[in-house]
N, C-alpha and C positions, 0 to 999 in steps of 0.2 A: 251701632246700636241703630235699632228702628225709629223712624220718626215718632211713634207712639211713646218710645222711651225717653225722648227727651223733655224733662220738665222744666215746665212754667210754674214759676213760685212766686207769690206773691204776701205780702206782707205790707199791709196800707197800701202803698203803690208796689205798682208792678215792677218785677225785677228782671233783667234779659240775664240770661244764663250765658255766661263767658268760657272760654276755653282757656285752660291755666297752662302754663310754661312750667310742667314738670316734666323731668326725664325718668321714665322706668328702665330699670333693668327688668330681664324675665326668666323664669326658669320654665323649660319644656319638657319633653318627652325624651327629647336629647340629651338632656340633663339628667335625666333619670326618674323624672314625673312619673305615676302610674300613668298607664294607657287612658285612663279615663278623666273624665273634669274632676278638679278638687271642688268638694264639697265645704269645705271647714279648715279653717286654719288656727292653730293655739300656739304659745310659746311655754315651754316648760320651766320648772324653777332653776335651769342651769343656762337657759337662753337657747336653747334649739328649737327649732319651730318644727311643728309636726303637721302634716298635711293628713287628711281623711278623702277618701274617693269610693266609689265603686269596685275599684281593684284591690282596696285594703288601706292599709297605713304606712305612712312616710315619713321619714325624720329628715330634716336638711340642717347640718352644721357649720354653713357658711361657706362651704367647699362643695359638697357634692350631696344628693340627695340619697339616700338610704332605705331601699324597701325590701330590702333580705333582713327584716328583723325576726329573731328567734324570740317565740313567744312561748311559754310554757303554759298549756291548757289543762286545767282540772280535769278528769274525766268525767267527773259528776257536775262541773259548771261549764259546758263546752261554749266554744266561742260560737254565738251565733249570730249571721249573715252579715253583709255588707255594713259600713259605718257610715250614718248619716248625720253626726255633730258630733264635735268634741266639744266638750262642757266645760270642764274646769280643770286645774291643776292646784294641788296643796299635799305638802310635805310627800314628794316624789311619786303622788297617786295620780294618775290622769283617768280621768272619768268620761264614757262617751256613749251614745246611745246608737245601737244598729237598728237596720230598718224592719226588721222584725221586734222592736219595743222592748229591746234587752239594755239593762243600764249596766254596763260592764265597767271595771276596774283595772286597770295597767300598773302595775308597780315598776316603775323605771330602774330601779335599782336592780331588781331580778328578774324582769322580764317575764314575769307570771302574770296572768290574766284570770279574773275572778269574776262571777254572775254576782252582783248585787241587787237585783231586783228585775223581776220580769211581768209581764203583761199578766199572766194569771193571778199575779197579787193584788195589782191596783189599777188594771187596764194599762192603756195607750200612756207612753211615759213622753214627757215632753223636754225638759232639760233639768240641770241639777249645776248644785254650786254649794261651794264650801263656806261657811260664816268665819268670823276671826277665829273662833277656839277650833276650828277644825271639823265642826260637825258638816254632816252632808245634808242637803235640802235637795227635794225631788220633787217635780211638779208632773203631777199625770193627771190622765181624765178623770180621775175623781178626784182632787184635790193637790195639797200640798201637804209632803211627810217630811220628816226628820229624824234623820238614822240616830238612834240611840242603842251602841252595842250590836248586837244583829238583831234589833226589831226597828219598826219604824212608827212614829207617834205622829198623828194626824194634828196638822195646824189649825187653830182656831178657825171658826168659820169667817166668812167675808159680810158685813152689815150691807145688805144692798137691797134697795127694795123687789129685785128681783127674785129674791128667797123665796121659794113657796115652800120651803119645808125643812127643817132643821133636827136632823135626825144625829145618833153617834157615828153612824154612816155617811154622813154626807157635812162639806163645809160651807155649803149654800153656795155654791158658784153654780149655774148651770150649763157654762161652757168649758170648753177644756182650758187649761192655764198651760201656756208655751215656755214663756221665761221667767226667769228667776233671777234676782241681783241684789247686792247688799251695797247702800251706800258707805259713806265715812262714819258713821254713826253706829253700822252695822244692824240697821234698819233693813228687813226684807221688802224687795219690791217682786209683783208679780204684774205679767200681762199674757192676754191669751185671746181668745175669740169673744171673750166677755167685756173686754177693756182692759185697764189699768189700773192696780190695786197697790195700797201697803198696806202694811201693820206697823206704827208705831209701839214702841216699847210701852207706854203708859195706856194703849188701850187692848182690850181683850179679845178684839175682833178688828177683822183688817177693812181699809175703807176704799170704797170705789172714787177714784179722782177722774176716770174718762170712762166714757161706755161709746165703745167702737172697736171692730176688731183691732187686733194689735199682732202684727208678725214680727218684731223684736224691738228691742229697746237698750240703752244704755246709759250710765251713768258717770258725772263728773262732776265734783264740786258739789254745787246746790242745785244744779240742774240734771234734772231726767227726762231724755228724750224717747219717744217712741215713734215708731213707724205704722202709718194707719193707711186704710182706703184711700184716703185724700189728703194725704201729704205727711208731715211729722209734726207732732204735739210736744211741746216743752213745757213741764210741771216744774214748779219752784219746790224743791224738796222740804222746804221750811214753812213757808207759808201755804204750800199747795196751790199758788195761782197759776192759771193754765194760760199757755201763749201757742199760737196755732199758726203755722205754715202750712196754707191751703196749696196743694200742689195737684197736678194732673198727672197720674201715674198707672201703670197697667195693674191689674189686677194682680193681688198677693198671692202666690202659693206657697208660702209658707218657708220658704229658703233664704229670705233677704236677711240682711245684717247691716248695724249701723256700729259706728266708732267715733270717738272723738280722739282729735291730734292732739300734740303736745300744746298747741296755741286755744285748743277750745272748739274749733271748728268741726262742726258733724258731718260724717263721710259716709256715704251711703250707697251700699252696692246690691242693686234691684233690678237688675237685669242690664246694668250699665253701673259705671262710675260717677258720684257727683260729689261736690264739697259745696256744704251750706255754712255761711257765715252768719251764726247765730245772731250777732249784733248789727249786720247791716242788712241781712235778708239777701245776700247775692249769692247767687248760686252759679258754682263752676261746674260744667259738664264735660268730661274727658272721654274722647271716642278714639276710637283707632285710625290711625293712618298711614295708611301702606307705603306712603312716601318718607315716614318719619320710622326708623328704627328705634327710637324711643319713646313711642305713644303707648297708650295702654294697649293691651293685648286684643281685649275682645269684651264680650258680654260678662261684668262681674258678679257674681252670686255670694261672696263672702270677703269681709274687711276686716283688718286687725292691726293694730299698734303694739310692735313690743316695747320693750324697756328702754330702748335706744332710741325710741321715737321714729323708727322708720314703718312706714306702709306696705302692708303687704294685701295682696286684693288677688282673689281667685276667678279665673274667668274659663272660657271654653279652652282647655287644652294648654293651658299655661298659667303660672302664677305670677304676678305682678311685684314689683321691688321698688322705692321712692323713698328718699328723705326729704319728707314734705317740709320740714323745718329749714332745710335747704333751699328753698325752690327759688332765693333771691337773686340766685343764676339765672340769666336770661340767656334764652338761646335764639340765635338770628340766623334764620336760614335765607342767604340772598334769593330775594324776591324774582323771579321772570329771568332766571342765568341758567345755564345749560349745567351747571355743577354747582357744588356746595363747597369745594374744595377751594380755601383762601390762602394767597400766599404772601400777602402782604397787606397790613394796614396803618392807615394815618386818621386823625381826628383835625377837623378844623374847630376856627372858633366859634362856629354856631353850632357843635356839640354832633355834628354830621359825621357819621364814619365812612370813611371809603375804602374801598377793598380791590385786590387785583387777584380775580379767579383762576380756578384751575382751566378755564378757558381759553384766557387770554384777554378777558373785558376787564375794565376797570369801570367801577361804577359807585355812586354812593347806597350803603347797605341801610341808612336809617334815615328817615324825615321822607321829603321828595324824593323820589327814584331818578336819578340820572346818571346816564350813560355816557362817560366820557371816549371809550373806547370799547369798540365790539367788533372781534373780527369777521364775525359770520354776517355783518351788513355794514352798507356803506359809511366807513370810518369818520364820525364827527369832526369838526373844526379841521380838516384838511390832516389829521394825526397819521402821521405814516405806522403802519402796521410793524411791530417788533417784538421782540421777546422783552418783555417788563420785568426788571430787576429790584426796583425798589419804590415806595411813594414817600413823599412827605411834606407837608403842610406848612412853608415858613410864617415868618411873622406876620407878614401883609394877606395871608389868608390867600397864599397862591400854593395849587396842589403840584408838585412838581412830581412827573411822573418820568422816572428814569429806566431806560433801556439800552441794550446794546449800539442802538444808534444815534442816542442822544438823551438830554433831558428836555422835557417839555413842559411849560408854563402855563396851567390851566389855572384862570382867574375864576374864583369859586363865586364871589362875588357877582362878576358880569358874564359869567358861564361863557367864556372865549378864551380860546389859547393866542396868545401873541406870537406867531412864528418868527418873529424877527428877533426874541431872547431866547432863543433854544441854543440850550450847550451841545455843540456837535461833538462826534466821536461816544465811545461806550462809556458808560457812567454805572459803576457798581456800587457805591458809597455815597452818601451823601451827610453833611452835618452844616449845621446853622450856628454862628458864633454869637454872642452874647451884643453885638453891634451888627446884626443883622445879616452879616457876609455870609456868603453859602461858599463850602468847599466841596468840589464835586472830584470824587477820585476814581482812578480804574488802575491803568499803569501808573499814572503821574497822578499829579493835580492841578486842579484849577480851581480860580477863584471867582465869585460872581458878586457884583453890589453895584445897585443903582445903572442896573442896564450894562454895566462893563463887565466885560471877561478878560481874567489874564491867567494864564499859565505860571505856575508857581514851580514846578519841578519836572522835568519832563517824563522822568523813571525813579521810583522810589526805591525800588529794589531791585538789585543787579545780581542775586543770584538764582534768581528765576525770572519766570515770565508770568508768576501769578499775578492775578488782579487784586485790588486791596477790599479788605472785606470790614475795615473800619478804621476811623480818623475821630480820635478824641483828645482833647486839649489837657494838657497837665497841667502848664504854667505859662506864662507869656511867652508866645513865639515858642512853646514847646510841644510835641503832639504826639500821642503812642498812634504808632500805624501798624498793621498786620494785614497779611495775607494768610493764605492757608498753609504757608510752610515757612515767613519769616514773621519775625514781629521785632519794631525796633522804634528808635525816638527820633524824632524829624525836628530840625531846629530850622524854623521857619528864618531867622535873622542870617543866619549861614547858608542856608537851603541845602544841609547836611545830614545824612540818616546815620544814625550810630545803631548797630545792632545790639541787640539785647544780648550779654555773653553771660555763662554759666546757668544756664536755664535748668530746672528740676529735670531729674532722668524723663517723667510722664511727658514733658514739653520737649524734648530734645529728642532728633533733631529737628521734627515738624509739630510746631503746636498747635496747628488746625483751628487757628481763632475764626469763630465765627462773627462775634460781637463782641463790645466793649461799652461799659456804662460808666459814667462819674458819677455817683450820687451825690446829694446835698452837702454831704460830709466832706467832699473831696476824695472821697475812696474811687478807686477804680477796679471793676468787676469785669473779668475776663470769662466771656462764654467760648468755649471748646468743642470740638467735635470729636468725642469719644475720649476725653481727658478731663472731664468733670467741669467744677465752677472754680475759677480762682482769684486771688486779689491781687493787686500790686500795691506796695507800701514800700515808699523808699528804694525803689528800683530793685525790691525785693517780690518773687511769687509765693504766694501761700495758699495752699489748698484750701477748699472751705471744710469737706469732711472728706474721711476716706472712703464713706459708703457712696461719694456721687466719682469716685476714680475712673468709673468707665461710663459713664452718662453722656449721653449727646446731648447739651443744652445750647440752645439756639440762639438766646438773647432775652433780656427784660426791660423792665420799665421799674423806674421808682412810683409808688403810690403815695398820694397826698399825707398820710402819716408816718412818711418815711421808710414803709415797709419796701421790700424789694420783691418782686416777682418775676420767675423766668420762665421760659416755656423751654421743656423737654421732650423725647421722646417716652417719656414716662410718669408724665402728668405734670404739674406746676409745681416749682421751688418757691417757698415762702421762705425770704431772710426777714428776720426781726430781731431787735436789739437783744443779743444774749444767745441767740439760736437760728434754726431753723426747722423746716416741716414740709412734708410733702402732701400737697393738696391735690385729690385724685376721685376716684367713686365717692371716697370718705365725704368728700366734699360736696358733692353734687354734681360733678364734671360726667358725664357719661363716656367721654372717651380719654386715652392716657396719651395720645401723642398729637403734640401740637406741629404745627411748622416754622419753619425758621424764618426770622425777618415778619412775623405775623402777629405783632402785638402793640398795643397803642394805649395812651394814657389822655382823657377827655380833661378839661377845664374843670367840669363838675365832681371830678372823683373818681368815676367809673373807669375801670379796667378791660381791655377787649384781648381776647387771643384767640387767633384763627386757628382751624384745623382741617383735615378732611371731609367733616360734617358739618362745616358753618363757623361760627364767630359766637364766642361764649363772652357774655359782660357781665361785672358784677360791681357793687359798690364795695370797698373794703371795710368800711365803716359799718356795714350792714350783714357782713358775714358772720355767721356762728363758728364760732370755735371748732376746732377738729374733736369728735368723742375721746373719751378717755380710751387705751388700748385695751381691747377686749379680753376677757377670761379662755383660757387655754383648758381643754379637757384632753386626756386620752381618748381616743374611741375604737380603736380595734388592734389586736395583738395577732402578729402572723410568726408562725413558725414552720423554716423552709420555705417559708414564701406559700405557706396555706394558713388562712384565716380561722382561729380558734376563739369560736363563742364561747360564752358563758353558758355553766350547764355541760360543757364538754369535759372529757378527761385529757388531761396533758399531763402525761407520765403519771408522777403521784401526786399532781399537784391539783385542785378541782377549782375552777373558775366560777364563782357561786352568783356572781353579779355581774351587771356592765362594768366595763372596764374603767367609765367614768365615775364611778364610784367607789373604785378602788384604792387604797392607800399602800398595797403591799403586793407582792407577786414574787412565788416561789417557782424556780426552774430548776431542773436537773442537768448535771453535766449533759446530758444528750440534746439538749436544745442548744446547737452549737451555731443555729442562725435563727436572730429574733429580730422581729422587725416591729415597732410601736406606730401606731396611726395615732393622730391627733386633729384639734379641731379649735377655731374660734368662733361659736355660734353665732350667728346672724350678722356675719360680717363678711364681705366680699374677700373672695381668695384674691381679687386684684391689690387689695386694698393691704391687707396681713402679709408681716414678714415675721419669719419665727428664726429663734435660734436656741440651741439647747447644751445642756450642761451635763455632764457625768462624775458627780461626785463618788471618789473612790477609784477613779482614773485619773480626771485632771480636773483643775477646777477653771479652767477656759471656756469661755462662751465660744460657740462655734455655730456658722449659719446653716439652717435645714436645707440640703440640697440633694433631691427633687425636697421641694416643699410640703408639708405634711405629713411626712413619714419619717424615720431614722432608721436604723437599722445596726445591729452588731452581732461581731462574731467572734468565736471563741474566747467567750469571755471566762475569765478564770473564776474559780470557786471564789467567793466572797459575797460583801453585801455594798450596794452601790444605790446612788440616789440620783434617778433622771429627772431634770428639769426642762420644762420648756415654756418659753415664753413669747408674747405675739406684741406687734407694733403696727400700727396705721398711719404713723408720720415719721418712725424713726429717730424721735425726740423724744419718745419714754418708751418703758416697756411695761408689760402688764403687772399689777400687782398679783392678780389671781391667776396663778400659771398652774401648769399642769405637774404634778410631781407623783413619782412612784417610787418607793422603795423596791430594788430587785434583789432579793437573795438566789444566789445560784449556787448549789450544792456541791461539793466536792464528789469527785469521782471515787471508787473504790480504794485503787491506789494513791489519792491524794489524802484520805483520811489520816488521823493522827497515828492510830495505830498500825497504819499500813506506811508511814513513813518511819515512826520507830522500827517496824523492823526490817525496814530497808536502812537504816543508818546501823542497825546490830550487825548486819549481814556483812556493810561496807566496812567495819570496825574489824570484824574477825577475820573478813577478807584481805585488808591492810597489814593485821597483823601479820597473818600468814606469808603475806609476799615482802613483809619486813624480814620475817624470821629466813626466808628462803633467799633473799639478797643479802643478808649477812652471813649466812653460811656461807653463799658463794663467795661474797668480799673475805673473809675468812681463810675459805681454802687459796684463795689465789695469792693472800697475803702470805699463809704457809708456804706456797710453792715456790713466790718470789723468795722468799727467806729460804728456803732449802738451794733453789738455783745459787743465790749470793754465796750460802756458804761451800758448798760443793764446786763453786769455780774459785772461790778464795782457797781452797783447802787443797784443790788438786792443780787446778790450770796457775793458780795465782803463783805457786809455791815453784812450780816449774819453771814460770817465765823469770822470778826473781833468782832461780840458779844458772838459768841463760845468762842473766845480766852480770851475775857474780865471776861465772867461768869466763866471760869475754873481761872484765876487768883483771881478771888474774893472768891471762892471755896477754892483756896488754903490758902489764908489769913487766913480764919476762919476755917479751918479743921484742924484735928491733924492725924498723925500714918497713917494706910495704906491710908485712905480717900484721905490724902493729897499728898501720894505719885502718886496716881492714877488721881487727879486732874493737878498734874504737866507734867504726860504722857500725858494728854487731852492736857494742853496747849503748849507742847513744840511741840506736831504733830500739833495743830492748826496755830502755827507760821510756821511749816514747808509749812503747806498747799496753807497759806498764799503767802510765798515765792515763790512757784511754781506757785502760781495763780496770782501773779505781774508780772513774767517771762512770762506767756501767755500773758497777757496783753500787755506787753511790745513787744512780736513780732507781735502783732495781731495792733498794732497802727502805722499807716504810716507816721507818726511824726517822729517815730524812725528810719526811713531807712535814716541813715547817719552814715558816719564812726567816726564822734564824738560820738554819741550817743549810737553806738555799743561799741567801745572801751572804753566808759566810764562805760557803766552797765557791760562790761566785769570785769572792775576793781572791782566796786562794789562788784558783786558776789563772786569773788577769794578774796577779803578780807574778808568779812563777813564769807564766809564759810571755808577759812582757819584760821580766829581766832580763830573759835569754834574750830578748832582742836589741836590748839596749834601750829601753822606752820608758820613760818617767810615768808611775801612776799616781792619779790621786782621785781617792776612793772616799764617797761621803755617804752615809746612810741616815734616814729619818725616817722615823716612825712617829705616828699620832696615836695616843691612846694605848689600847692594849693589844694593838694590831700584830705587834710581833711575836703574839702567843698564838696567832690564829693558824689552822691547818690550811695549805694551799694545796691545789688541784693541778695537775698538768706541771708536775717539777720536771719531768725528762724533755717536754718541750721549749720551757722558758729557758733550760739550761742549755739543750742545745741551740738555740736561738741568740744567747748570749755568746756561746763558746764561739759559733760562727761569724759574730759582728768582729772579737776580738781576733781570731784568725785573720779575718779581712783585714785588718788595721795593721797587722804583722806583714802580711803578705804585698799589701799595694798601697796602705796609706804614705809609706815614707814619712812616718810622724815621728816626732820626739818626747811628744807629750801627749797622755790621754788620761780626759777627767771622766769619772764614771760617778755617778748619783743616783741612788735607790730611795725609793720614798713608798711609804706604806700610810694610807690615811684609812678612813670607816668604810669609804667605799671603792678604793682602786690601789693595785699594785702597779708601779712606774719605774723603769730603771733607763738613763741617760747616758750614753756613751758617744762623748765627743773628743775628736781627735784634732791634732795643729796640721794636718799633712796637705796633701795637694789636690783633696777634694774629688768629687766625680767627673768623669769626659761627661758632659751632657750630649755628645754624638755617638758615643760608644752603647753598644748593645746592653741589656741588664745581665750581669752575669748570674749562673746556677746557683753561687751562693745566697745571693741578695734574694732572689726569687725564691729559695728553699724557705728563706726567712718569713716572708710574707706568708707562704704557704702555711707553716707550721703557725703563725701568728691569727691567720683567720680562721684556723681549724679549732683553735682553741678559744675564738669571740675575742682576742685582743687586736689594739690598733697599733699597726706598725709605722710611723712617720719617719722618711729619709730624707734629709736635706745635705745639700752641700752649700757652705757657707763658712768660710776661714777654716776649711775641712772640711769633715763629713761628722753631722751630728744622726744618731740614731735613737729615736724615742719609741718605747713599748709600753703601753698602758692596756691594765687588763683590770675587768670590774671583778672584785671578789664580796 
C-alpha cells in the first residue's frame, strides 16, 4: 500500500492507525480465479460466493473456483460486455451491471441471462437492489426507478435546494446516483455524486442528508455509513444525526466499497483494507507483509461479509478471506530470530512465554526480549550448546533447559544460570511434583530438590533402549512412565516397573506414547504418534473416538475452565465435558500442523501452541464457538468421467437447471458410471469433512474419499436417495444436507414384459426338459424290467435246473462223485443267491427304504446263519420316512454286503449287531461285531477301499473304527 493510501483518521482527538493481528487465507489464479483482478464479490441465496472481473464471472463453493459457467443467453437479449458490479440477489436472481451500462439478470436455477435495462432507456446505470417484497430498484443517471412487471416507474423526486426544475421526466437530482440500499424498515437510501438521500415512507419526496460526493454506503441497524472524499460520514437513520470521521484519502474513483462486520465495525476497501471502530474511532490498517503468508494480499477494492461472518476482500490478483470475529487468536512471530519454527514452550510466573526455535535458540517470545541460548553467537552464561529437548519453568520461576547433555537452570528473576546446579546426562522429560521436587528422565530417573540430585532408578525399561517421553503421577509413589515402545507403572517405593499387559490392538506392540496429561479430575490422557488420543481409567485404556484412530497427537494442556486442548498434525483437539471438536481454519488458526511438546498455559488463562509458522495464543473464555456445520449442495454431474451441464441432453433425460436446485435425476441403464460433485459453500475445504448415504442400497453412512465427489458403478434399476452431509469439527453434522433422488430406468431386458417372456420361456423349456427326462427314465425303467424278466425267465430257470440236477446226482452217487455234486450244488446256490441280488437291484419296484432294509436283513440272516454267527437286527424309523423313495439302492446294498462278507471272512466274530435308522434328514446303518478288530499295521484291504469309494460316490459318510471288534457306520443325507 502506498503511503498516500494510509489513512489518518480523527474524531475529536487524533487516532493512530494500528496493524491488526488477523490471519488471511487467499484465493489466487492458481485456485482458479479469473486472470484479471476481481472487481466485486457477492453471496447468493445458497451461500455460494460469486466474483466478477474483467475476465467474466466466477463462483466459489468453498473448495474450488468455477469459471466455466454455462449461461443461456437469449438471442434478442445478448450478454453485453464484462461485469463491473454485482448488485443484489433475491429469489435466486442475481443482478449485475456491465461496463457498457446494461443491467443484466442471471437466473441461478437455470443459468439463463436476460437483459432487464439498457442505457438507451434511462442512461448510465449505477446499481440495483431488491426491496423486501422482491421489487427491483435501479439507480441511473436520470434517477431512481422501480420495476413493476415489465415497466419502470420513476421514484418521487428529491427535495433539495439544488433542484432547478421538476418535470415528469426528472426526479430533481442534478447528479448521478450510484448507490441504493434498504434499511430494516424498508426505507430506501440513495447516494451518488450529489450526496446522501433517503425517502421515508411518510414523505412524498426524498430528503438530502449530506451534500458531498459519495462513492459507496452500507447500512446496519440504526447506522448508515457512506464513504466520501474527506472520509466516513455516519447518519442515524432515525434522528438523521450526522457524525463525521475526517480522513485523508486518495481521490475516489468509484470502485470503493464499505461493509459492516458482525461486531458493527466498518471495513473499508479503497486502495487498501482498513477497519474503523465507530465507537472508539480506532483505525486499523492492513498492509501486505512479504514475510507473513497470512497477511492481506494487496490493494483491496471490494469488501463483503457473508452470512457466516467471514470477510471477503478483493485485491490485485487475489481474494482474501478471514474470520474477523475470531481475531482473538493472537499470532506471535519470534522477533529477531532466524526462524519461526517453535519446538518447545514454557510460561513463567510473570506471564512471559519462553520458546526453543528451530535454529536451536532459546529466548523469550513475549515481554522484554531475552536470549538465553543462541548457537550463532557466543553463548550467554557459558551455557554449553547442545540439542534442546524440552523447556520447563518450575515453581521457583527457574527455566530449565533440558538437552542431550544435561538440564541447565536459568533464573529468570536474576537473569543467570547457576552452573553448580546443572543436572548432568541426557534429559528428555521433566516433571514437577506438588512438593516442588523435580523428576528428570531419560533412560533412568533422577530427583532434584533443594540443590540435591539423587538417582532413583538407573534404567526404567529393559526391553529396549528408548528414552522416556513422559512421567505422570498416578497415586502416591506410583507413576505412569512411557517411551516410544513401552508403557508401564513405576512403583517408587519398591523401585519396580510393571509393564501394562493386555494393551488394545492399536497400542500393541508399540504404543508410541509422546505425552501424558493428568487433568484436575484425575483422568490420565495419553497422546500417541499415529494412534490417536486415549484415556487411562483403572488400568484400562479407552480411545477417545474412532475419528482420531490414526491421528498424530503430540500432547496438550488443561485450560482454566477444565477443557483440554491437544496439539495434532491436523489442528487442535478441544475436549470438553460431553464431547470434543476440532479447531483449525474454522476457528481462525491459519495452520493445521503443530509441533510436539510445543504447548503451554499461563496463569492468566492464555494457552500457547507452537508451529512451524510461530506461536498462536488465545484465551479460551474469549473464543467464539465453532460455527454450525455448513450446508451441502450437489454442484456437478459426471457420466463416464465427463461433466454434464444443464441444458445438455443426457440420453433421454434433460437437466433443465443447475444441479444444486434439482431434487430428482433420471438416468438410463446406459449411465453405468456416474459421479456426483458436491460442496459446502463459504467453508474452507480444509475444515469440512463429508459423509454420504445411498438409501436403497444401504443405510450406512460412509466417508467421502476423495472428498467433494462420490461415484457409482453398475447401479441396478430402481429408486435411490443420495444424501451428503458435512461437518467442520466432527462433533455434529449439517442439517441442510445435499439430497437427490436418483431413478435408474431398467434396460429393455429388465422390464416386466421382458421378464414375463423370460419366465414363460423358462417354464416351457423346463416342461420340455422334464418330459424328455421322464421319457428317458421310463425307457430305462422298462429296459431294466425287461432285462430282469429275461434273466429270470431264461438264465434263472437254467441255474435252478443245474442246482436241482446236482442235488439229484448227490442223492444217487457215492464217494468222490457225491462230494463233487455237493460242491456243484453249493456253487449253484451261491450263484442263484447273487443272481437274485442283482435282479433285486434292477427291479424299480424295490427302490424304497422298506424293501432295502428287508433285503439287507434277509441277506445278513442267511449269510451269518451259514457261518454260525448270531445276529441282532434293529430297525428305527421317525415320521413317515419308511415310505420315502431311496436312490442309490445298488450301491447301498453292495456296501452292506461287503461289510457282512468281511465279518464272515476276517472278523472271527460270534455276534453281530446291526442297526438301521431313518429320520427326516438321514439314512444310517451300523454294523458292529465282537471279533478281533482291525490290525493297525496291516494295509487297507480292497474290500474296505471299495466300500469307501462307493460311499463317496453317493455322497455318504463311511466311518470305520476298531474298538471291541469292528464298528462300521454309514450315514447318507436324504
